[in-house]
N, C-alpha and C positions, 0 to 999 in steps of 0.2 A: 374726197375728189379737191383735186385742184381748180382753186378759183383763180379768175384773171386780177390781177394788181391795178387798179383805175391809178392812170399817171397825171401830175402834174396838169394842173387847167381845168381838170373835172370838177363841176361844183361842190360833187358828194366831199369833198376832200374839204370844203370852207366851211361844212355848216359845223355847229356845236351836235353834239349827239345827247341823244336820250339813259335818260339811267332805264337799265335793264330790270324788270320783275322776275321772280320768284318761277312764274308760268308762261316765261317765256318760249316758245314754239321751239321745238326740236333744239334746244342749246348746246348738248354736246357734241352732236353732228355739226351743230356749225362750229365750235371748237377744236372740235377734228380735223373738219374744214381747213379753218386758219392756220393748225400746225403745218398742215402737209403742202398748206401752200408757201410758207413761211420756209418749209425745208427747201421744196422743189425750187426757191426763188434764191435760197443761198441767203436768207437773211437772219437774224437774232429777234428781232421782233414786228410784230404784224398787228395793229390797229382795225376794229372793223370798217373804220370810214376808208381805207386801203381796199377794200373789198365791195365798195357800193354798200356798205349798210351804218348811218348813222348811229348806232346802238354804242354805250358804253364797255367796249367789250377789245379786252389787249389781251395779248398771246406772245412770250418771250420763253425762248431757249438762248441764254449766252454763254452755254459751254464752249461752243466754236472760238469763242475767244479769249477762254481761260487760260492760256498758255500765255498770253500776254497780261492779264486782267484776271489772276488769280481769285479775287472776289466773285468771278462769274463761274466757276468751275460750278458745274452740277446743280445752276438752278435755273429753274420753269417753271413758270407761273403762267397761270389763266388767271388773269385779272375783270373783274365785272365790278363795276361802280367804282375804279380808285378813286382817291384821294391823296393827294401829295400836299406836305406841308414841309416848308424848309426848313431844315435844323440849323446850320452855321457853315461860315468858311466863305470864305473867295470864292467868285466866279474862278472857273479852269478853262482854259479854249484848248477843242481838242476837234479833228475832224470828226465829221459824221457826215452822212453819207443815205440813203433812201428809198425803198423799190420805188415810191410813188417817182424819184426822180433819178432815173438811169442815169448812170457817167457821170454823176457830180459828185463831189465830196467840198465840203466847205469846213473850217475853223468856225464852232459855234462856243462862245460861252455862256456856262452853267454850272450851280455848286455840287459840289460832291456828296451830298451830306443833307440827305432829306426820311422822311418816317412817310412809307407807306400804308393806306388802312384800303382793305379787299374783300370781296367774296369773292371765293371759288366759284366752279362752275357747277357745284353743290350748294350753293347758298352759305358755306363756314365763313364767317367771318377770320380774319388776320390782319395782323400789325408789325410791321417791321421797320428796325432803323436799317437803312441802305446808303453804303458809301463808293465813291470810285465810281469807276465805267458802268457798274449796274445801273446805283443811281443815274447814271447817264441815258443808259436806255429806257429807263423805264420814264426819264422826262418826256425825252421824246415822243414816245409811243403815247405817252396821254395828252401831249402838244395835240396830235393827232382828232382826239376826242373833243375837244375845242377850236378844231376848226383850224388850225397853226400849222407850219410846216420849219423843219429847220431854217429855211433862207430867209423866214421872217426874222430869225437873231441874228443877222447878218447884217452890215453895212448897205446902204445906199450904193457907195463904189460898189462893193463885193456885185451887186444885185446888179452892176450896168454893165460888170463886166462877163456875167456869167448870162444874160440877156439874151444875146444869140442862141443858147444852148437850150434855153427855157423856151423859148418861142418853136425850137425845133422839136419838142417831147410836147408841145400845144398842137403844134402841128401833124404832128404823127410821121414826122422825120429822122424815126430812129429804130437803130435796131436794139432788140430783147432777147433775152435766151430763158425767160417765161413768160407765160401769157398773160397780158393786160389789156387796158379799154382805156381808150383814147378818150378824152374830154371831145365833146358833141360838138359838131362844125356848127361856125355861128352863120346864120341863113343871112344872105347880104340883100 
């Protein structure tokens, strides 16, 4: 089932997500719905806060960008309770977008070599070193679990330059090709 993607300004995107336990109800169904939502939105990653749930769950299928970034070919993950350790390397600036910030893209500086630990939907443990754009995707999605968006990594000047676009998202004055949930209107 396709779920609405929560957009910038919705408070759920700024909350720190809670760890997921093995007895989480209907976890596999939620993961399947997250993948369906991500595919319908033409994304390569989706975190649970983006569908209104503050749980430490991320789905990633980076294969669509594999032609440009070979490390992404055939990489499909369900990350439950992921933990990232930065390994080494200088930060690299690349353009990032986000389903919760439709129509926007900004250069974000991130390291491109990480160690990722997680459990899958069957609660099997995994650990892997990731590099390049795949490491960037993982960091971007895991930021959502900490209540962060990629725009939190850009300069104040860049934030000023996109302020009107951000305001339009909050006010619901955008069109989106996928189901969305806007921020609740503030009472006056």
